[in-house]
C-alpha positions as CSV (number, residue, x, y, z in Angstrom):
1,M,-32.5,-6.6,3.0
2,L,-30.6,-9.1,0.9
3,A,-31.7,-7.4,-2.3
4,W,-30.5,-4.0,-1.0
5,Y,-27.2,-5.5,-0.1
6,Q,-26.7,-7.3,-3.5
7,N,-27.5,-4.1,-5.4
8,L,-25.5,-1.8,-3.1
9,S,-22.8,-1.2,-5.6
10,L,-25.3,-0.2,-8.3
11,G,-26.6,2.7,-6.3
12,I,-23.2,4.3,-5.8
13,D,-22.1,7.0,-8.3
14,P,-18.3,6.7,-8.7
15,I,-18.1,10.4,-9.4
16,A,-18.2,12.4,-6.2
17,F,-18.6,15.8,-7.9
18,S,-17.7,17.7,-11.1
19,M,-16.4,21.1,-11.9
20,G,-17.0,21.8,-15.6
21,F,-15.2,19.1,-17.5
22,V,-13.2,18.0,-14.4
23,F,-14.7,14.9,-12.7
24,V,-13.6,14.0,-9.2
25,R,-14.1,10.3,-8.3
26,W,-14.6,8.8,-4.9
27,Y,-11.7,6.5,-5.9
28,G,-9.3,9.5,-5.9
29,I,-10.8,11.0,-2.7
30,L,-10.4,7.7,-0.8
31,Y,-6.8,7.3,-2.0
32,C,-6.0,10.8,-0.7
33,M,-7.7,10.0,2.6
34,G,-5.5,6.9,2.9
35,F,-2.4,9.0,2.4
36,L,-3.6,11.6,4.9
37,V,-4.6,9.0,7.5
38,G,-1.2,7.3,7.1
39,Y,0.6,10.7,7.5
40,F,-1.2,11.7,10.6
41,F,-0.9,8.2,12.1
42,L,2.9,8.4,11.6
43,R,3.0,11.9,13.1
44,W,1.2,10.5,16.2
45,R,3.7,7.7,16.3
46,I,6.6,10.2,16.3
47,K,5.1,12.0,19.3
48,N,5.0,8.7,21.2
49,I,8.5,7.5,20.4
50,R,10.7,7.7,23.5
51,L,14.1,9.3,23.0
52,N,16.1,6.2,23.8
53,K,14.2,4.3,21.1
54,G,14.4,7.2,18.7
55,F,18.2,7.0,18.5
56,Q,17.9,3.8,16.6
57,F,17.0,5.9,13.6
58,F,20.1,8.0,13.5
59,N,23.0,9.0,15.8
60,S,22.1,11.3,18.6
61,Q,24.7,13.8,17.2
62,D,22.3,14.2,14.2
63,V,19.6,15.4,16.6
64,S,21.6,17.7,18.8
65,S,24.7,19.7,17.9
66,Q,28.0,19.4,19.8
67,E,27.7,22.8,21.4
68,D,24.4,22.0,23.1
69,G,26.4,20.7,26.1
70,A,24.3,19.6,28.9
71,I,21.0,19.9,27.0
72,S,17.9,18.7,28.9
73,E,16.2,15.5,27.8
74,Q,13.0,17.4,27.3
75,V,14.6,19.9,24.8
76,L,16.4,17.0,23.1
77,E,13.1,15.2,22.7
78,K,11.6,18.3,21.1
79,K,14.4,18.6,18.7
80,F,14.1,14.9,17.8
81,E,10.4,15.3,17.2
82,E,10.9,18.3,14.9
83,K,13.6,16.5,12.9
84,M,11.4,13.4,12.5
85,Q,8.4,15.5,11.4
86,S,10.5,17.3,8.8
87,I,11.9,14.0,7.5
88,L,8.4,12.3,7.4
89,L,6.8,14.7,5.0
90,D,9.8,14.6,2.6
91,F,9.8,10.9,2.8
92,L,6.1,10.4,2.0
93,L,6.4,12.7,-1.0
94,V,9.4,10.8,-2.4
95,I,7.7,7.5,-1.7
96,F,4.5,8.6,-3.3
97,L,6.3,9.4,-6.6
98,F,8.4,6.2,-6.6
99,A,5.3,4.0,-5.7
100,L,3.3,5.6,-8.5
101,I,6.1,5.0,-11.1
102,G,6.7,1.5,-9.7
103,G,3.1,0.6,-9.7
104,R,2.7,1.5,-13.4
105,I,5.9,-0.2,-14.5
106,G,4.9,-3.3,-12.4
107,Y,1.6,-3.5,-14.2
108,V,3.3,-3.2,-17.6
109,F,5.8,-6.0,-16.9
110,F,3.7,-8.3,-14.6
111,Y,0.3,-8.1,-16.1
112,D,0.3,-7.1,-19.8
113,P,3.9,-6.9,-21.3
114,A,2.9,-8.1,-24.8
115,Y,0.3,-5.2,-25.2
116,F,2.6,-2.5,-23.8
117,F,5.6,-3.6,-25.8
118,A,3.5,-3.5,-28.9
119,H,2.1,-0.1,-27.9
120,P,4.7,1.6,-25.7
121,L,3.1,5.0,-25.8
122,S,0.1,3.5,-23.9
123,I,2.3,3.3,-20.9
124,I,2.0,7.0,-20.3
125,S,-0.8,8.1,-22.7
126,P,-4.3,8.7,-21.3
127,F,-5.8,8.0,-24.8
128,D,-6.6,4.6,-26.2
129,L,-5.6,3.4,-29.6
130,N,-8.7,5.1,-31.1
131,G,-7.8,8.4,-29.6
132,T,-10.5,8.3,-27.0
133,F,-9.6,9.7,-23.6
134,R,-9.9,7.1,-20.8
135,G,-7.1,8.0,-18.4
136,I,-4.1,5.9,-17.4
137,F,-5.4,2.6,-16.0
138,G,-3.5,-0.3,-14.6
139,M,-1.4,-0.3,-11.4
140,S,0.4,-3.1,-9.6
141,Y,0.6,-3.2,-5.8
142,H,3.7,-5.3,-6.0
143,G,5.3,-3.0,-8.5
144,A,4.4,0.0,-6.2
145,L,6.0,-1.8,-3.3
146,L,9.3,-2.4,-5.2
147,G,9.2,1.3,-6.3
148,A,8.6,2.4,-2.7
149,L,11.4,0.2,-1.4
150,L,13.9,1.6,-3.9
151,G,12.8,5.2,-3.1
152,S,13.1,4.5,0.6
153,F,16.6,3.0,0.3
154,L,17.8,6.0,-1.7
155,F,16.1,8.6,0.5
156,L,17.2,7.0,3.8
157,K,20.7,6.4,2.6
158,K,21.0,10.1,1.8
159,R,19.6,11.2,5.1
160,K,21.8,8.6,7.0
161,I,18.8,6.9,8.6
162,S,18.6,3.2,9.4
163,F,16.5,1.5,6.7
164,F,15.1,-1.2,8.9
165,A,14.4,1.1,11.9
166,W,12.4,3.4,9.6
167,A,10.7,0.4,7.8
168,D,9.4,-0.9,11.2
169,F,8.2,2.6,12.0
170,V,6.2,2.9,8.7
171,A,5.0,-0.7,8.4
172,P,1.8,-0.4,10.5
173,A,0.7,2.7,8.5
174,I,0.8,0.8,5.2
175,P,-2.3,-1.4,5.7
176,L,-4.1,1.4,7.5
177,G,-3.8,3.5,4.3
178,Y,-4.5,0.5,2.1
179,F,-7.9,0.1,3.7
180,F,-9.1,3.3,2.2
181,G,-7.6,2.4,-1.2
182,R,-9.6,-0.7,-1.5
183,I,-12.8,1.0,-0.4
184,G,-12.1,3.4,-3.2
185,N,-11.9,0.5,-5.6
186,F,-15.3,-0.7,-4.4
187,L,-16.9,2.7,-4.8
188,N,-15.4,2.8,-8.3
189,G,-17.0,-0.5,-9.2
190,E,-13.7,-2.1,-10.2
191,L,-11.5,-5.0,-9.2
192,Y,-14.5,-7.1,-8.2
193,G,-14.4,-10.7,-7.4
194,R,-15.3,-14.0,-9.1
195,A,-18.8,-15.0,-9.9
196,T,-20.7,-16.7,-7.1
197,N,-24.1,-18.0,-6.1
198,S,-23.4,-17.2,-2.4
199,F,-25.5,-14.7,-0.5
200,V,-22.4,-12.5,-0.1
201,G,-22.3,-11.8,-3.8
202,M,-23.1,-8.4,-5.2
203,Y,-24.0,-7.0,-8.7
204,F,-21.6,-4.6,-10.3
205,Q,-22.3,-2.1,-13.1
206,S,-19.9,-3.7,-15.6
207,D,-21.4,-7.2,-15.1
208,L,-25.1,-6.9,-14.2
209,G,-26.0,-10.5,-15.0
210,R,-24.0,-12.2,-12.3
211,L,-23.4,-12.0,-8.6
212,R,-19.7,-11.5,-7.7
213,H,-17.7,-11.5,-4.6
214,P,-17.0,-8.0,-3.3
215,S,-13.4,-8.8,-3.1
216,Q,-12.4,-5.1,-2.7
217,L,-14.2,-5.2,0.7
218,Y,-12.4,-8.5,1.6
219,E,-9.1,-6.9,0.9
220,A,-10.0,-3.7,2.8
221,L,-10.8,-5.8,5.9
222,L,-8.0,-8.4,5.6
223,E,-5.1,-6.6,3.9
224,G,-6.1,-3.4,5.7
225,L,-7.7,-3.5,9.1
226,F,-6.8,-7.1,10.1
227,L,-3.1,-6.7,9.1
228,F,-2.9,-3.4,10.8
229,L,-4.1,-4.9,14.1
230,I,-1.6,-7.8,13.8
231,L,1.3,-5.4,13.2
232,W,0.1,-3.1,15.9
233,K,0.2,-6.0,18.4
234,F,3.7,-7.0,17.3
235,D,4.8,-3.4,17.5
236,K,4.2,-3.5,21.3
237,K,6.9,-6.2,21.7
238,K,10.6,-5.6,21.8
239,M,12.1,-7.0,18.6
240,R,15.2,-6.5,16.5
241,K,15.1,-3.9,13.8
242,G,13.5,-5.1,10.6
243,L,11.4,-7.8,12.1
244,L,8.2,-5.9,12.1
245,F,8.7,-4.9,8.4
246,S,9.4,-8.6,7.6
247,F,6.2,-9.6,9.3
248,Y,4.4,-7.1,7.2
249,L,5.7,-8.7,4.0
250,I,4.8,-12.1,5.2
251,G,1.4,-11.1,6.5
252,Y,0.4,-9.2,3.4
253,G,1.5,-12.0,1.2
254,L,-0.6,-14.6,3.1
255,V,-3.8,-12.6,3.2
256,R,-3.4,-11.5,-0.5
257,I,-3.0,-15.1,-1.5
258,L,-6.2,-16.0,0.4
259,V,-8.2,-13.1,-1.1
260,E,-7.0,-13.8,-4.6
261,F,-9.1,-17.0,-4.6
262,F,-12.2,-14.7,-4.5
263,R,-10.9,-12.0,-6.8
264,Q,-11.5,-12.0,-10.6
265,P,-8.2,-12.9,-12.4
266,D,-6.9,-10.4,-15.0
267,A,-8.6,-11.3,-18.3
268,Q,-5.3,-11.1,-20.3
269,I,-3.6,-13.5,-18.0
270,G,-6.2,-15.7,-16.4
271,L,-4.9,-18.4,-14.0
272,L,-1.4,-19.6,-14.3
273,L,-1.2,-23.4,-14.4
274,G,-5.0,-23.3,-14.2
275,F,-4.9,-22.4,-10.5
276,F,-2.7,-19.5,-9.4
277,S,-3.3,-15.8,-10.3
278,M,-0.4,-13.5,-11.0
279,G,-1.1,-11.7,-7.7
280,Q,-0.7,-15.0,-5.8
281,V,2.6,-15.7,-7.5
282,L,4.0,-12.3,-6.7
283,S,2.7,-12.6,-3.1
284,L,4.4,-15.9,-2.7
285,V,7.7,-14.3,-3.7
286,M,6.9,-11.6,-1.2
287,I,6.5,-14.2,1.6
288,F,9.7,-15.9,0.8
289,F,11.6,-12.6,0.9
290,G,10.0,-11.8,4.2
291,F,11.1,-15.1,5.7
292,F,14.6,-14.6,4.3
293,L,14.8,-11.2,6.1
294,V,13.6,-12.9,9.3
295,V,16.3,-15.5,9.1
296,L,18.9,-12.9,8.2
297,I,18.0,-10.5,11.0
298,R,17.8,-13.2,13.7
299,S,21.1,-14.6,12.6
300,K,22.9,-11.4,13.4
301,K,24.5,-11.1,16.8
């Protein structure tokens, strides 16, 4: 049983299927699943938002027109739901684009600036320096988060929607989708953990000689399911706008710092000061910003 577990990753083909020269990886499928699960989860949340709570997103006049007169609450709730559903899909498409760009730029600046400054075309080119096709690799979660925040701010400002109300609404869906992303990393045999002699170690195709922590699974459970359950519990409580989003920033930062002790550091960076990974440093900044938001929000009358 132990041998089966330790060799589990080796028996997984990262390519789900192929059509001619096009190869579809489980990694891509799982990321799409994460996006869809997040989308349908937020649609479900919209259906369960009471109208009096829904008005925190935007003024009631944005939901019903002035000539509606004595419109029934049931009809108003229906109009509110339709408006939210329309906004949600537009929002996710915008955020997906900004997160993609932010994740790539974040990787360039946070993890390997010297290489990309020397070879700037590598930022967008799917070919290596020898002309071999390898795809575009290297994404930063923290860069994607910054990109998503920028995209959210611009989108919500244009739609005249409260940023913090919407951030609280979206926050629980982020770790839920993140769970599938990390499972995708595991199926792709990438982002594995540090070498270990522990029974929890696994062999991975790119390093057959050593057992390594399956840190992708740790992240899927802690940064995904565990954080989702914590945020879901807090979401049931009556809190000021923005606090749930702040708790997400703090919670993700804490569990990411913990998991990084088991995750293999990036080869081009190693450990900063011989102890901290770049992911831990960025997560620490994330925690400080989360606490700053908590103090700022709670200080408002």
